[in-house]
matplotlib code that plots the C-alpha trace (Angstrom):
import matplotlib.pyplot as plt

x = [-95.5, -93.4, -90.7, -90.6, -90.3, -87.5, -85.6, -86.1, -84.9, -81.8, -81.1, -81.4, -79.1, -76.5, -76.6, -76.3, -73.2, -71.6, -72.3, -71.0, -67.8, -67.3, -67.7, -65.4, -62.7, -63.1, -62.7, -59.6, -58.0, -58.6, -57.1, -54.2, -53.4, -53.6, -51.1, -48.7, -48.9, -48.1, -45.3, -43.7, -43.3, -40.5, -37.3, -38.3, -35.6, -34.5, -33.7, -35.4, -34.1, -36.4, -35.7, -39.1, -39.3, -42.2, -43.9, -43.9, -45.1, -47.9, -48.9, -48.9, -51.2, -53.6, -53.4, -51.9, -48.8, -45.6, -44.5, -47.9, -46.5, -44.4, -47.5, -48.8, -45.4, -45.4, -48.8, -47.5, -44.5, -46.7, -48.8, -45.7, -44.0, -46.9, -46.9, -43.1, -43.1, -46.1, -44.3, -41.4, -39.0, -37.2, -35.1, -36.4, -34.2, -35.7, -33.9, -35.8, -33.5, -30.4, -27.7, -28.0, -31.5, -30.0, -29.2, -32.8, -34.3, -34.2, -38.0, -38.3, -35.6, -37.3, -40.7, -39.1, -37.4, -40.6, -42.3, -39.5, -39.9, -43.6, -43.3, -40.6, -42.9, -45.8, -43.6, -43.6, -47.2, -49.3, -50.7, -48.1, -46.7, -43.4, -45.4, -47.5, -44.7, -41.9, -39.8, -36.4, -36.0, -32.5, -31.9, -28.7, -26.8, -25.0, -27.5, -25.3, -26.6, -30.2, -31.4, -31.7, -35.5, -35.2, -32.1, -33.9, -37.0, -34.7, -33.0, -36.4, -37.5, -34.4, -34.4, -38.1, -37.7, -34.2, -35.4, -37.6, -36.2, -38.8, -37.9, -35.7, -36.5, -33.5, -34.5, -31.6, -31.5, -29.5, -27.6, -25.5, -23.5, -20.2, -20.4, -21.1, -18.1, -15.8, -16.9, -16.4, -12.8, -12.1, -13.5, -11.1, -8.1, -9.2, -9.8, -6.5, -8.2, -5.5, -3.9, -0.5, -1.2, -4.0, -7.7, -9.8, -13.4, -14.4, -12.8, -14.9, -18.1, -17.7, -17.9, -20.8, -24.1, -25.6, -23.0, -25.6, -27.8, -27.5, -27.0, -30.2, -31.2, -33.8, -33.6, -36.8, -36.9, -40.1, -41.1, -39.3, -35.8, -33.0, -30.3, -29.0, -28.8, -25.9, -27.8, -26.2, -23.3, -21.4, -24.2, -25.9, -23.3, -25.6, -29.0, -31.6, -32.5, -36.3, -37.3, -41.0, -42.7, -45.2, -44.9, -44.1, -47.5, -49.2, -46.9, -49.2, -49.3, -49.6, -46.5, -44.5, -45.6, -44.6, -41.1, -40.7, -41.7, -39.1, -36.6, -37.6, -37.1, -33.6, -32.6, -30.8, -28.6, -27.9, -27.0, -24.7, -22.8, -22.5, -21.2, -18.6, -17.2, -17.1, -15.1, -12.7, -12.2, -11.6, -9.1, -7.2, -7.0, -5.6, -2.9]
y = [4.6, 4.3, 2.4, 5.2, 7.8, 5.9, 5.6, 9.4, 10.2, 8.0, 9.6, 13.0, 12.2, 10.8, 13.9, 16.1, 14.2, 14.4, 18.1, 18.7, 16.7, 18.6, 22.0, 21.0, 19.9, 23.1, 25.2, 23.2, 23.6, 27.4, 27.5, 25.4, 27.6, 30.7, 29.1, 28.2, 31.8, 33.2, 30.7, 31.1, 34.8, 33.9, 31.9, 28.4, 25.7, 24.7, 21.2, 19.2, 15.9, 13.5, 10.5, 8.8, 7.1, 5.5, 3.3, 0.2, 1.9, 3.4, 0.0, -1.3, 1.6, 0.5, -3.2, -4.0, -6.1, -4.1, -4.3, -2.8, 0.4, 0.9, 1.1, 3.8, 5.5, 5.5, 7.2, 9.8, 10.4, 11.0, 13.6, 15.3, 15.4, 17.3, 19.7, 20.3, 20.9, 23.2, 25.2, 25.7, 23.1, 21.8, 19.0, 16.4, 13.5, 10.7, 8.0, 4.9, 2.0, 1.7, -0.7, -1.9, -3.1, -6.1, -7.5, -8.3, -11.8, -13.1, -13.2, -9.6, -8.4, -10.2, -8.6, -5.1, -5.7, -6.7, -3.6, -1.4, -2.7, -2.2, 1.4, 2.2, 0.9, 3.1, 6.2, 5.9, 4.9, 7.2, 10.0, 9.6, 12.4, 12.1, 12.9, 15.6, 17.7, 16.9, 15.1, 13.6, 10.5, 9.6, 6.4, 7.1, 4.4, 1.2, -0.3, -3.4, -4.5, -4.7, -8.0, -7.8, -7.1, -4.1, -2.8, -3.0, -1.2, 1.6, 1.9, 2.1, 4.9, 6.9, 6.4, 7.3, 10.6, 11.5, 14.5, 15.9, 19.2, 20.9, 19.0, 16.2, 13.3, 11.5, 8.1, 7.0, 3.2, 1.2, 4.0, 5.0, 8.2, 6.6, 4.3, 7.4, 9.3, 6.3, 5.7, 9.4, 9.3, 6.2, 8.0, 10.9, 8.6, 6.4, 9.4, 11.1, 14.2, 14.6, 18.1, 18.2, 14.9, 16.5, 15.5, 18.6, 19.0, 20.0, 16.9, 14.7, 16.7, 16.1, 12.4, 12.3, 10.9, 14.4, 16.2, 17.6, 18.9, 21.8, 20.8, 20.4, 23.4, 21.5, 17.9, 16.5, 13.4, 12.0, 9.7, 11.7, 10.5, 13.1, 11.0, 11.3, 7.5, 7.6, 9.8, 12.7, 13.0, 15.2, 17.3, 18.5, 20.8, 23.8, 22.0, 22.7, 19.4, 19.4, 16.5, 15.8, 13.1, 12.6, 9.2, 9.5, 8.1, 10.8, 13.6, 15.9, 19.4, 21.2, 19.4, 20.3, 24.0, 23.9, 22.6, 25.3, 28.0, 26.7, 26.9, 30.5, 31.4, 29.9, 31.0, 34.3, 32.4, 29.5, 31.9, 33.8, 30.7, 29.5, 32.9, 33.0, 29.5, 30.4, 33.6, 31.5, 28.9, 31.6, 33.3, 30.1, 29.4, 32.9, 32.3]
z = [-15.3, -12.2, -14.2, -16.7, -14.0, -12.3, -15.6, -16.3, -12.8, -13.2, -16.6, -15.1, -12.2, -14.6, -16.8, -13.7, -12.5, -15.9, -16.2, -12.7, -13.4, -16.7, -14.9, -12.1, -14.5, -16.6, -13.5, -12.4, -15.8, -15.7, -12.2, -13.3, -16.3, -14.0, -11.5, -14.4, -15.6, -12.2, -11.4, -14.9, -14.2, -11.8, -12.2, -13.4, -13.5, -16.9, -15.7, -12.9, -11.7, -9.8, -7.5, -7.7, -4.4, -2.6, -5.2, -3.1, 0.0, -2.0, -3.3, 0.3, 1.3, -1.5, -0.4, -3.8, -4.7, -4.1, -7.8, -8.7, -7.2, -10.3, -12.4, -10.2, -10.4, -14.2, -14.3, -11.9, -14.1, -17.2, -15.3, -13.9, -17.2, -18.7, -15.9, -16.1, -19.8, -19.6, -16.9, -19.3, -17.8, -20.9, -19.3, -16.9, -15.6, -13.6, -11.6, -13.0, -12.2, -10.1, -11.0, -7.4, -8.2, -10.0, -6.6, -6.0, -6.6, -10.1, -10.3, -9.2, -11.6, -14.5, -13.6, -13.4, -16.8, -18.4, -16.9, -18.1, -21.7, -21.6, -20.4, -22.9, -25.7, -24.4, -24.7, -28.5, -29.1, -31.2, -29.0, -26.3, -24.3, -26.4, -29.6, -28.0, -26.5, -28.9, -26.3, -27.1, -24.9, -23.7, -21.7, -19.8, -18.0, -18.7, -21.3, -21.7, -18.3, -19.7, -21.2, -25.0, -25.1, -22.8, -24.6, -27.9, -26.5, -25.2, -28.5, -30.3, -27.9, -28.5, -32.3, -32.5, -30.7, -32.0, -34.0, -31.3, -30.0, -27.8, -24.6, -23.2, -20.9, -19.4, -18.1, -15.9, -16.1, -15.2, -13.5, -10.6, -10.2, -9.2, -12.3, -14.5, -13.1, -13.4, -17.0, -17.8, -16.5, -18.5, -21.6, -20.9, -20.8, -23.8, -26.0, -25.2, -23.8, -21.1, -21.0, -19.3, -17.6, -15.7, -15.8, -15.5, -14.5, -18.0, -19.5, -17.3, -18.0, -21.7, -21.1, -18.7, -19.9, -19.4, -21.4, -23.8, -20.9, -18.4, -14.8, -12.9, -10.8, -8.8, -7.5, -6.1, -3.9, -2.7, 0.2, 2.9, 2.2, 2.0, 0.4, -3.2, -3.4, -5.9, -8.3, -10.3, -7.8, -10.2, -11.6, -8.4, -7.0, -7.1, -7.2, -4.6, -2.9, -2.3, -0.1, 0.5, 2.5, -0.3, -2.0, -5.7, -7.0, -4.8, -6.2, -8.1, -9.7, -6.4, -5.0, -8.1, -7.8, -4.1, -5.1, -7.8, -5.3, -2.9, -5.7, -6.5, -2.9, -2.8, -6.3, -5.4, -2.9, -5.3, -8.1, -5.8, -4.7, -8.3, -9.5, -6.7, -7.6, -11.3, -10.5, -8.2, -10.9, -13.6, -11.3, -10.8, -14.5, -15.2, -12.5]

ax = plt.figure().add_subplot(projection="3d")
ax.plot(x, y, z, "-o")
ax.set_aspect("equal")
plt.show()
């Protein structure tokens, strides 16, 4: 009799916990939708760029191996992509792998390359965020530096999502801004795009990796750093740099909302500066 009572009590407790969890999640989703509705009424950036910093420090905090931090970072990216696209942000660019990372030990680079391949494959699995939100994946950088198995995974991800047109995910890897600009200038010269022996800004922009995307209005950097770290040096002239001490795996919906609210606060000033420069450039061209 006592055993039956204990079993019934345990069952009741389990049902209560599941019901409480379900209700809590339902309330959170309603609140989340309400916040998205409120924030979307203001100026939401069309393109957000992210320097995902702090994965290793987060792993150390969790007493895990440092490279495990990249697993946590990938999970954070998936959640934040969903939040971005539901907020109406069409373009998201993430700094996933710097060319400078190849200077690490051979063993570490190999581990990172295998992890890169694995995560690229996950992007095109059935039910992935790429399928759900109609995301076109673009791997931008010098792909020739990748080992063959990673390069092939990148090509599969891009081919798989080529016809998606609801949103864009730029995965910058292996990438540095200086290398991108140098390659763009080389492209201008090799393609004979020179006008009057002068390389113009618009000539270079046509040859950037992001030539088919608008410039990012908001650049988020996590982990407390305030450097660009050779990321989007050309594209961020009028971007708001939002630096937060939060480590990337800890960056959640509320942190993203805070960054967008900061962008909305600065939007009038940023737009004014951009308009003034465009008028100046237009005046110079007429002269």
